[in-house]
C-alpha positions as CSV (number, residue, x, y, z in Angstrom):
1,M,160.9,14.6,-216.1
2,K,164.1,12.4,-215.1
3,R,166.0,15.4,-214.8
4,L,163.4,17.2,-212.6
5,S,162.8,14.2,-210.2
6,F,166.8,14.3,-210.0
7,I,167.3,17.8,-208.5
8,P,165.7,16.8,-205.2
9,V,167.8,13.9,-204.4
10,V,171.1,15.7,-205.6
11,L,170.2,18.3,-203.3
12,L,169.5,16.0,-200.4
13,V,172.6,13.8,-200.7
14,L,174.4,17.4,-200.8
15,A,173.0,18.4,-197.5
16,L,173.6,15.3,-195.5
17,F,177.0,15.3,-196.8
18,S,177.8,18.9,-195.6
19,C,176.2,17.7,-192.3
20,S,178.7,14.8,-192.0
21,V,181.8,17.4,-192.7
22,E,180.3,20.2,-190.4
23,K,182.0,20.6,-186.9
24,D,181.1,22.0,-183.9
25,Y,182.8,22.4,-180.5
26,V,181.4,20.3,-177.6
27,V,182.0,21.7,-174.3
28,K,183.0,19.5,-171.1
29,I,182.4,21.1,-167.9
30,Q,183.7,18.3,-165.0
31,T,183.0,19.0,-161.1
32,K,182.8,16.5,-158.2
33,H,179.2,16.1,-159.1
34,G,179.8,15.0,-162.4
35,D,180.4,16.1,-165.7
36,M,178.0,18.3,-167.9
37,Y,178.3,18.5,-171.8
38,A,177.3,21.4,-173.7
39,V,177.1,23.2,-177.3
40,L,177.6,26.8,-177.6
41,F,175.4,28.7,-180.5
42,D,176.3,30.2,-183.7
43,E,173.8,32.6,-183.2
44,A,176.2,34.4,-180.8
45,P,179.4,34.4,-182.2
46,K,181.2,36.7,-179.8
47,H,180.3,34.7,-176.6
48,K,181.1,31.8,-178.4
49,Q,184.7,32.3,-179.5
50,N,185.1,33.8,-176.2
51,F,184.2,31.2,-174.0
52,I,186.3,28.7,-176.0
53,E,189.5,30.9,-176.1
54,L,188.6,30.8,-172.3
55,A,188.5,26.9,-172.1
56,E,191.3,26.5,-174.5
57,A,193.5,28.4,-172.3
58,G,192.7,26.9,-169.3
59,R,191.7,29.6,-167.6
60,F,187.9,28.6,-166.4
61,D,189.9,25.5,-164.5
62,S,189.7,25.9,-160.6
63,T,186.7,28.7,-160.9
64,E,183.7,27.9,-158.7
65,F,180.1,27.6,-159.2
66,H,180.1,30.2,-157.0
67,R,176.7,31.7,-156.7
68,I,173.7,28.8,-156.4
69,I,169.9,29.5,-156.4
70,K,168.0,26.6,-156.0
71,G,164.8,26.8,-158.7
72,F,166.8,29.4,-161.0
73,M,170.3,29.1,-161.8
74,I,173.9,28.0,-160.9
75,Q,176.5,30.6,-161.7
76,G,180.4,30.4,-162.0
77,G,183.6,31.0,-164.2
78,D,184.7,33.9,-162.2
79,V,188.1,33.9,-164.4
80,F,189.1,37.5,-163.7
81,A,188.8,37.4,-159.6
82,K,190.7,33.9,-160.1
83,E,193.6,35.6,-161.7
84,K,193.1,38.7,-159.2
85,L,192.7,41.2,-162.1
86,P,191.5,44.7,-160.7
87,A,187.9,44.8,-161.2
88,N,187.8,48.0,-163.2
89,T,190.2,46.1,-166.0
90,W,187.6,43.2,-166.4
91,P,186.5,43.0,-170.1
92,T,183.0,42.6,-170.9
93,I,181.1,41.3,-174.5
94,E,178.5,43.2,-176.7
95,A,175.1,41.9,-176.0
96,E,173.9,39.4,-178.4
97,I,170.6,38.5,-177.3
98,V,168.5,36.9,-180.0
99,H,164.7,36.2,-180.6
100,G,163.9,32.9,-179.8
101,L,166.7,32.1,-177.7
102,I,165.1,31.7,-174.5
103,H,166.1,30.9,-170.8
104,K,164.6,27.4,-171.1
105,K,165.9,24.7,-168.3
106,G,169.3,23.8,-169.3
107,M,170.6,27.0,-171.2
108,I,174.0,28.9,-171.0
109,A,173.7,32.5,-170.6
110,A,176.2,35.2,-169.9
111,A,175.9,36.8,-166.2
112,R,176.1,40.8,-166.5
113,M,176.2,44.0,-164.1
114,D,172.6,45.4,-163.6
115,D,171.0,48.0,-165.9
116,K,171.7,50.8,-163.6
117,V,175.3,50.8,-164.8
118,N,175.3,48.5,-167.5
119,P,172.4,49.9,-169.7
120,E,173.8,48.3,-172.7
121,K,173.3,44.6,-171.1
122,R,177.0,44.2,-171.9
123,S,177.8,40.7,-170.7
124,S,180.6,39.9,-168.1
125,G,183.8,38.5,-170.2
126,S,183.7,35.2,-168.5
127,Q,181.0,34.3,-165.7
128,F,178.1,32.5,-167.3
129,Y,175.0,30.7,-165.4
130,I,173.0,27.4,-166.6
131,V,169.2,27.7,-165.9
132,Q,167.3,25.4,-163.6
133,G,164.2,27.5,-163.3
134,K,160.9,25.6,-162.9
135,T,157.4,24.9,-164.8
136,Y,154.8,27.4,-165.0
137,A,151.0,27.0,-165.2
138,P,149.5,29.0,-168.2
139,D,147.7,31.8,-166.3
140,E,150.5,32.6,-164.3
141,L,153.1,32.4,-167.5
142,V,151.0,34.8,-169.5
143,T,150.4,37.5,-166.3
144,D,152.8,40.1,-165.2
145,M,153.2,38.9,-161.7
146,E,155.0,41.9,-160.2
147,L,152.3,44.3,-161.8
148,L,149.8,41.8,-160.4
149,S,150.9,42.0,-157.2
150,E,151.5,45.6,-156.8
151,T,148.0,46.1,-157.9
152,Y,146.5,43.2,-155.9
153,F,148.2,44.9,-152.6
154,K,146.8,48.4,-153.5
155,Y,143.3,46.8,-154.1
156,I,143.1,45.1,-150.6
157,Q,143.9,48.6,-148.6
158,L,140.4,49.7,-149.8
159,G,138.1,49.8,-147.1
160,S,135.9,47.2,-148.9
161,N,138.1,44.4,-149.3
162,V,138.9,43.9,-145.5
163,A,138.2,40.5,-146.3
164,L,141.0,39.9,-148.9
165,K,143.3,41.9,-146.8
166,E,143.0,39.6,-143.8
167,E,143.3,36.6,-146.2
168,Y,146.6,38.0,-147.7
169,A,148.1,38.3,-144.0
170,R,147.0,34.9,-142.7
171,L,148.4,33.5,-146.4
172,Y,151.7,35.5,-146.0
173,E,152.5,34.8,-142.2
174,A,151.8,31.0,-143.0
175,Q,154.2,31.2,-146.1
176,Q,151.9,29.8,-148.2
177,F,152.9,31.5,-151.0
178,D,151.6,29.2,-154.2
179,S,148.2,29.9,-152.5
180,L,148.4,33.5,-152.0
181,R,149.4,33.4,-155.9
182,Q,146.8,31.5,-157.1
183,R,144.5,34.1,-154.9
184,M,145.8,37.0,-156.6
185,L,145.5,35.4,-159.9
186,S,141.6,34.4,-159.5
187,E,141.3,38.6,-159.2
188,K,143.3,39.2,-162.3
189,A,139.8,40.1,-164.4
190,N,138.4,42.1,-161.7
191,L,141.8,44.1,-161.1
192,E,142.0,44.8,-164.6
193,A,138.5,46.1,-165.0
194,F,138.6,48.3,-161.5
195,Y,142.0,50.0,-162.6
196,N,141.4,49.7,-166.3
197,L,144.8,48.1,-166.6
198,N,146.4,45.3,-168.9
199,L,147.8,42.5,-166.5
200,E,149.0,40.2,-169.4
201,E,152.6,39.0,-170.3
202,P,153.3,38.9,-174.0
203,M,154.3,35.4,-174.8
204,T,155.2,33.4,-177.9
205,P,153.8,30.1,-178.5
206,K,157.1,28.9,-178.1
207,Q,157.7,30.5,-174.7
208,V,154.2,28.7,-173.5
209,Q,154.8,25.3,-174.8
210,T,158.8,25.8,-173.2
211,Y,157.9,26.9,-169.7
212,T,154.8,24.9,-169.0
213,T,156.4,21.7,-169.9
214,I,160.2,21.7,-169.8
215,G,160.7,24.9,-167.7
216,G,162.9,27.9,-167.3
217,T,163.5,31.6,-166.1
218,P,161.1,33.3,-168.5
219,H,161.9,36.8,-166.9
220,L,165.0,36.8,-168.0
221,D,164.2,36.8,-171.6
222,G,165.5,39.9,-173.5
223,E,167.7,41.0,-170.9
224,Y,170.7,38.3,-170.7
225,T,172.5,36.9,-173.6
226,V,172.2,33.1,-174.3
227,F,174.7,31.4,-175.8
228,G,174.7,27.6,-175.4
229,E,172.7,24.8,-173.7
230,V,173.7,21.6,-171.9
231,I,172.8,18.7,-173.8
232,K,174.0,15.8,-171.2
233,G,174.3,16.0,-167.5
234,L,171.3,17.8,-166.6
235,D,171.4,15.5,-163.5
236,V,174.5,17.3,-162.6
237,M,173.1,20.6,-162.9
238,E,170.3,19.8,-160.1
239,K,172.9,18.0,-157.9
240,I,174.7,21.4,-157.7
241,A,171.4,23.5,-157.5
242,S,170.9,21.4,-154.2
243,V,173.7,21.7,-152.5
244,Q,173.9,24.1,-149.0
245,T,174.8,27.6,-149.4
246,G,175.4,30.3,-147.4
247,Q,175.5,34.0,-148.1
248,R,174.5,35.5,-151.6
249,G,174.3,31.7,-152.5
250,K,178.1,30.7,-152.1
251,P,178.2,26.6,-151.6
252,L,179.5,26.1,-148.2
253,D,181.5,23.4,-150.0
254,P,183.1,24.9,-152.9
255,I,182.3,23.4,-156.5
256,Y,185.0,23.5,-159.0
257,M,185.1,23.0,-162.6
258,K,187.5,21.9,-165.5
259,V,186.3,23.3,-168.6
260,T,187.6,21.7,-171.9
261,V,186.6,21.9,-175.5
262,E,186.5,19.5,-178.3
263,L,185.9,20.2,-182.0
264,I,183.8,17.2,-183.6
265,S,181.6,16.6,-186.3
266,K,178.0,18.0,-186.0
267,A,176.5,14.3,-187.1
268,K,178.7,12.7,-184.1
269,I,177.2,15.3,-181.7
270,S,173.5,14.4,-183.2
271,K,174.3,10.7,-182.6
272,E,176.1,10.4,-179.2
273,F,174.1,13.3,-177.4
274,G,170.7,13.4,-179.3
275,Y,171.2,17.0,-179.8
276,V,169.1,18.3,-183.1
277,Y,170.6,21.3,-184.4
278,E,167.9,23.8,-185.5
279,I,167.9,27.0,-187.5
280,N,166.7,30.1,-185.0
281,K,165.6,28.0,-181.8
C-alpha cells in the first residue's frame, strides 16, 4: 500500500519540477499608448517561430498598427512594406488553423489574402491582428446572420409582408441596426418553416461561453490562424482601437510599435501575468 500511495506523489513532484524549468517566450509590444504582453502558442509552431525570429531581428520595430476597425480588431506588423520588398516576393506561412483556438478578445492571429487568391488560407509572413470584437447575445451567436439577412430581405418582398417591409425600411433609414437585427431574429422560426431551411450556426459550448461573456469575432473561426494571446495590456488594445481613422482604417496619427521577446520560465509567466497554460485551448 505504501508503494502505491507513493507513486502519485512522485508524479506530482515531477510535474511541478517540469513546470518550473520549462520556459516560454513573452512578447512585448511597445506603443505610445502603452505596452502589451503576449504569449505564442506551441500549437502553431511555424507562426510562433516566424514571429520570434522577426522580433529578435528587430524587423517589427517602426512598423505600424496600420488598419484599425473598432469593435473588430487592430492590425499591424507590415515588415515587408517597411523594408520596401517587392510585393510578389513577400513570404507566406502555411495555415495552422487549430480546432479550439478561437477568436476570443485578445487573441493574436495572422492576416492573409482572401480565399479567391489564397484558397489554402496561407498567412502573411509578418502581418498580424489582435482581436477586439464584441459580446453576442446567445440567439444571435448561434444564427447564420448573413443567411438570415438574405432570407428575411427576400421574405419581405412578398405582397403579404408589406408591413414588415415598411418596418425594415424605417429601421434601416434610422440606422437602428440593433433593433433591425432583433426583428429579423424574431422571425427566424417562421423563415425556417416557410423556406424549409436551417438558419443555425454550429457553435461549440466553448464558443458560446466565450463569445457571450468575453467576446470576440466568431465568424473568423476556422478561417485564420490564431497563434497567440495578449496576457497583459488589453486596455492598450482598447485605446488603439478607439483612435480616429481615415481611409481603410488607417489611423490619422500613426501608431508605431517596437516588439521584443524574452525567454523566461512558465512558472514566472503564470505568477507575473496570471496566465494559465492549457492543453488544447
